[in-house]
Short mmCIF file of the C-alpha atoms (twelve columns), coordinates in Angstrom:
data_MODEL
# 
_entry.id   MODEL 
# 
loop_
_atom_site.group_PDB 
_atom_site.id 
_atom_site.type_symbol 
_atom_site.label_atom_id 
_atom_site.label_alt_id 
_atom_site.label_comp_id 
_atom_site.label_asym_id 
_atom_site.label_seq_id 
_atom_site.Cartn_x 
_atom_site.Cartn_y 
_atom_site.Cartn_z 
_atom_site.pdbx_PDB_model_num 
ATOM 1   C CA . UNK A 1   0.000   0.000  0.000  1 
ATOM 2   C CA . UNK A 2   1.235   3.473  -0.927 1 
ATOM 3   C CA . UNK A 3   0.372   6.926  0.399  1 
ATOM 4   C CA . UNK A 4   -1.507  7.533  -2.863 1 
ATOM 5   C CA . UNK A 5   -3.864  4.705  -1.852 1 
ATOM 6   C CA . UNK A 6   -4.954  6.436  1.364  1 
ATOM 7   C CA . UNK A 7   -4.601  10.199 0.849  1 
ATOM 8   C CA . UNK A 8   -6.958  12.139 -1.401 1 
ATOM 9   C CA . UNK A 9   -6.859  15.833 -2.140 1 
ATOM 10  C CA . UNK A 10  -10.062 16.207 -0.085 1 
ATOM 11  C CA . UNK A 11  -8.140  15.051 2.981  1 
ATOM 12  C CA . UNK A 12  -5.510  17.807 2.843  1 
ATOM 13  C CA . UNK A 13  -5.852  21.224 4.423  1 
ATOM 14  C CA . UNK A 14  -3.289  24.015 4.795  1 
ATOM 15  C CA . UNK A 15  -3.087  27.201 6.826  1 
ATOM 16  C CA . UNK A 16  -5.261  25.604 9.489  1 
ATOM 17  C CA . UNK A 17  -5.801  27.575 12.700 1 
ATOM 18  C CA . UNK A 18  -5.525  25.346 15.770 1 
ATOM 19  C CA . UNK A 19  -4.726  26.394 19.315 1 
ATOM 20  C CA . UNK A 20  -3.951  23.060 20.939 1 
ATOM 21  C CA . UNK A 21  -3.162  19.398 20.481 1 
ATOM 22  C CA . UNK A 22  -6.849  18.606 20.994 1 
ATOM 23  C CA . UNK A 23  -7.998  21.037 18.302 1 
ATOM 24  C CA . UNK A 24  -5.399  19.644 15.864 1 
ATOM 25  C CA . UNK A 25  -6.716  16.124 16.486 1 
ATOM 26  C CA . UNK A 26  -10.314 17.346 16.054 1 
ATOM 27  C CA . UNK A 27  -9.450  18.926 12.712 1 
ATOM 28  C CA . UNK A 28  -7.663  15.778 11.510 1 
ATOM 29  C CA . UNK A 29  -10.640 13.648 12.589 1 
ATOM 30  C CA . UNK A 30  -13.118 15.932 10.814 1 
ATOM 31  C CA . UNK A 31  -11.021 16.005 7.665  1 
ATOM 32  C CA . UNK A 32  -10.337 12.256 7.624  1 
ATOM 33  C CA . UNK A 33  -13.991 11.345 8.133  1 
ATOM 34  C CA . UNK A 34  -15.372 13.983 5.770  1 
ATOM 35  C CA . UNK A 35  -16.312 11.605 2.949  1 
ATOM 36  C CA . UNK A 36  -15.902 8.139  4.475  1 
ATOM 37  C CA . UNK A 37  -19.252 6.530  5.273  1 
ATOM 38  C CA . UNK A 38  -17.771 3.976  7.656  1 
ATOM 39  C CA . UNK A 39  -16.023 6.689  9.726  1 
ATOM 40  C CA . UNK A 40  -17.491 9.459  11.839 1 
ATOM 41  C CA . UNK A 41  -15.495 12.417 13.138 1 
ATOM 42  C CA . UNK A 42  -16.199 11.237 16.701 1 
ATOM 43  C CA . UNK A 43  -14.822 7.744  15.991 1 
ATOM 44  C CA . UNK A 44  -11.780 9.214  14.290 1 
ATOM 45  C CA . UNK A 45  -11.117 11.649 17.143 1 
ATOM 46  C CA . UNK A 46  -11.594 8.996  19.834 1 
ATOM 47  C CA . UNK A 47  -9.128  6.688  18.078 1 
ATOM 48  C CA . UNK A 48  -6.496  9.438  17.891 1 
ATOM 49  C CA . UNK A 49  -6.960  10.430 21.532 1 
ATOM 50  C CA . UNK A 50  -6.757  6.797  22.663 1 
ATOM 51  C CA . UNK A 51  -3.438  6.401  20.882 1 
ATOM 52  C CA . UNK A 52  -2.060  9.704  22.200 1 
ATOM 53  C CA . UNK A 53  -2.770  8.525  25.766 1 
ATOM 54  C CA . UNK A 54  -0.140  5.826  25.189 1 
ATOM 55  C CA . UNK A 55  2.447   8.452  24.252 1 
ATOM 56  C CA . UNK A 56  2.830   11.326 21.869 1 
ATOM 57  C CA . UNK A 57  3.012   10.626 18.154 1 
ATOM 58  C CA . UNK A 58  5.090   13.774 17.693 1 
ATOM 59  C CA . UNK A 59  8.195   12.622 15.813 1 
ATOM 60  C CA . UNK A 60  10.198  15.796 16.231 1 
ATOM 61  C CA . UNK A 61  11.178  18.502 13.737 1 
ATOM 62  C CA . UNK A 62  7.611   19.872 13.846 1 
ATOM 63  C CA . UNK A 63  6.008   16.653 12.575 1 
ATOM 64  C CA . UNK A 64  3.387   14.346 14.096 1 
ATOM 65  C CA . UNK A 65  1.760   11.186 12.799 1 
ATOM 66  C CA . UNK A 66  -1.270  10.595 14.999 1 
ATOM 67  C CA . UNK A 67  -2.972  7.312  14.215 1 
ATOM 68  C CA . UNK A 68  -5.823  5.164  15.387 1 
ATOM 69  C CA . UNK A 69  -7.429  1.799  14.822 1 
ATOM 70  C CA . UNK A 70  -11.159 1.777  14.220 1 
ATOM 71  C CA . UNK A 71  -13.745 -1.014 14.299 1 
ATOM 72  C CA . UNK A 72  -15.710 -1.527 11.087 1 
ATOM 73  C CA . UNK A 73  -13.603 0.924  9.108  1 
ATOM 74  C CA . UNK A 74  -13.572 -0.413 5.552  1 
ATOM 75  C CA . UNK A 75  -10.149 0.847  4.462  1 
ATOM 76  C CA . UNK A 76  -7.143  2.826  5.639  1 
ATOM 77  C CA . UNK A 77  -7.588  6.597  5.390  1 
ATOM 78  C CA . UNK A 78  -5.041  9.397  5.649  1 
ATOM 79  C CA . UNK A 79  -5.451  13.106 6.393  1 
ATOM 80  C CA . UNK A 80  -2.846  15.875 6.319  1 
ATOM 81  C CA . UNK A 81  -2.926  19.364 7.795  1 
ATOM 82  C CA . UNK A 82  -0.393  22.151 7.931  1 
ATOM 83  C CA . UNK A 83  -1.072  24.680 10.657 1 
ATOM 84  C CA . UNK A 84  -0.340  28.391 10.581 1 
ATOM 85  C CA . UNK A 85  1.562   28.112 13.825 1 
ATOM 86  C CA . UNK A 86  3.030   25.127 15.585 1 
ATOM 87  C CA . UNK A 87  1.221   23.658 18.569 1 
ATOM 88  C CA . UNK A 88  2.620   21.908 21.603 1 
ATOM 89  C CA . UNK A 89  2.241   18.204 20.866 1 
ATOM 90  C CA . UNK A 90  4.513   16.725 23.549 1 
ATOM 91  C CA . UNK A 91  6.969   15.833 20.788 1 
ATOM 92  C CA . UNK A 92  10.138  13.953 21.538 1 
ATOM 93  C CA . UNK A 93  12.273  17.062 20.864 1 
ATOM 94  C CA . UNK A 94  9.887   19.591 22.435 1 
ATOM 95  C CA . UNK A 95  9.436   21.425 19.103 1 
ATOM 96  C CA . UNK A 96  5.920   22.646 18.280 1 
ATOM 97  C CA . UNK A 97  4.207   20.703 15.490 1 
ATOM 98  C CA . UNK A 98  2.918   22.300 12.284 1 
ATOM 99  C CA . UNK A 99  2.774   19.251 9.964  1 
ATOM 100 C CA . UNK A 100 0.330   16.477 10.839 1 
ATOM 101 C CA . UNK A 101 -0.436  13.279 8.960  1 
ATOM 102 C CA . UNK A 102 -3.230  11.276 10.571 1 
ATOM 103 C CA . UNK A 103 -3.720  7.628  9.796  1 
ATOM 104 C CA . UNK A 104 -7.006  5.819  10.431 1 
ATOM 105 C CA . UNK A 105 -6.821  2.056  9.970  1 
ATOM 106 C CA . UNK A 106 -9.249  -0.838 10.281 1 
ATOM 107 C CA . UNK A 107 -8.879  -2.575 13.644 1 
ATOM 108 C CA . UNK A 108 -7.707  -5.870 12.157 1 
ATOM 109 C CA . UNK A 109 -4.966  -4.554 9.820  1 
ATOM 110 C CA . UNK A 110 -1.929  -4.655 12.106 1 
ATOM 111 C CA . UNK A 111 0.763   -5.368 9.486  1 
ATOM 112 C CA . UNK A 112 -0.610  -2.785 7.043  1 
ATOM 113 C CA . UNK A 113 -0.823  -0.235 9.865  1 
ATOM 114 C CA . UNK A 114 2.809   -0.729 10.900 1 
ATOM 115 C CA . UNK A 115 4.056   -0.707 7.307  1 
ATOM 116 C CA . UNK A 116 2.284   2.572  6.563  1 
ATOM 117 C CA . UNK A 117 3.613   4.167  9.759  1 
ATOM 118 C CA . UNK A 118 7.136   3.154  8.742  1 
ATOM 119 C CA . UNK A 119 6.617   4.565  5.247  1 
ATOM 120 C CA . UNK A 120 5.316   7.864  6.626  1 
ATOM 121 C CA . UNK A 121 8.208   8.140  9.078  1 
ATOM 122 C CA . UNK A 122 10.616  7.633  6.184  1 
ATOM 123 C CA . UNK A 123 8.876   10.250 4.024  1 
ATOM 124 C CA . UNK A 124 8.899   12.795 6.845  1 
ATOM 125 C CA . UNK A 125 12.595  12.182 7.512  1 
ATOM 126 C CA . UNK A 126 13.331  13.638 4.057  1 
ATOM 127 C CA . UNK A 127 14.273  17.204 5.072  1 
ATOM 128 C CA . UNK A 128 14.042  18.767 1.583  1 
ATOM 129 C CA . UNK A 129 10.556  17.284 1.187  1 
ATOM 130 C CA . UNK A 130 9.490   18.570 4.605  1 
ATOM 131 C CA . UNK A 131 10.787  22.034 3.700  1 
ATOM 132 C CA . UNK A 132 8.714   21.917 0.493  1 
ATOM 133 C CA . UNK A 133 5.615   20.857 2.451  1 
ATOM 134 C CA . UNK A 134 6.056   23.919 4.639  1 
ATOM 135 C CA . UNK A 135 6.513   26.281 1.669  1 
ATOM 136 C CA . UNK A 136 3.893   24.874 -0.704 1 
ATOM 137 C CA . UNK A 137 1.130   27.276 -1.610 1 
ATOM 138 C CA . UNK A 138 -1.634  24.788 -2.450 1 
ATOM 139 C CA . UNK A 139 -3.121  21.497 -1.324 1 
ATOM 140 C CA . UNK A 140 -2.548  20.155 -4.839 1 
ATOM 141 C CA . UNK A 141 1.205   20.703 -4.552 1 
ATOM 142 C CA . UNK A 142 1.261   19.055 -1.132 1 
ATOM 143 C CA . UNK A 143 -0.682  16.085 -2.471 1 
ATOM 144 C CA . UNK A 144 1.801   15.705 -5.322 1 
ATOM 145 C CA . UNK A 145 4.741   15.917 -2.923 1 
ATOM 146 C CA . UNK A 146 3.289   13.280 -0.605 1 
ATOM 147 C CA . UNK A 147 2.146   10.788 -3.227 1 
ATOM 148 C CA . UNK A 148 4.629   11.507 -6.012 1 
ATOM 149 C CA . UNK A 149 7.964   9.921  -6.865 1 
ATOM 150 C CA . UNK A 150 9.897   12.060 -4.359 1 
ATOM 151 C CA . UNK A 151 7.881   10.625 -1.501 1 
ATOM 152 C CA . UNK A 152 8.496   7.082  -2.683 1 
ATOM 153 C CA . UNK A 153 12.271  7.341  -2.551 1 
# 
């Protein structure tokens, strides 16, 4: 499974105003569930909060990959937001987070879930790509960066 399989243009938002970790998770949940019949914003949010209780998904360098497992979800769904200002996300390096990629996975897909998390961590370790994500003017450019050949390297 590739990022292109889980992230649509509809699930990307930039210049998002959030004031806290909770509001970032709410926005990701709303965005991720926006056109998925088997996923409600409440389910999505609850899954993200449950995972965050185990420890922050803030990777460092202003990046977080919150994720949750959801009963009866039909397929893996991704959502990406870039915030206007970083928010405290209890990241490993203490840096505020401005780039968020949420992953919502069916409860029973453990291997797929772990493989996608590893792929996302690799993509977000590409500093030139991360810099481009921060500078990009449109959701279309961000989508291309995340699903295109650069992201697959």
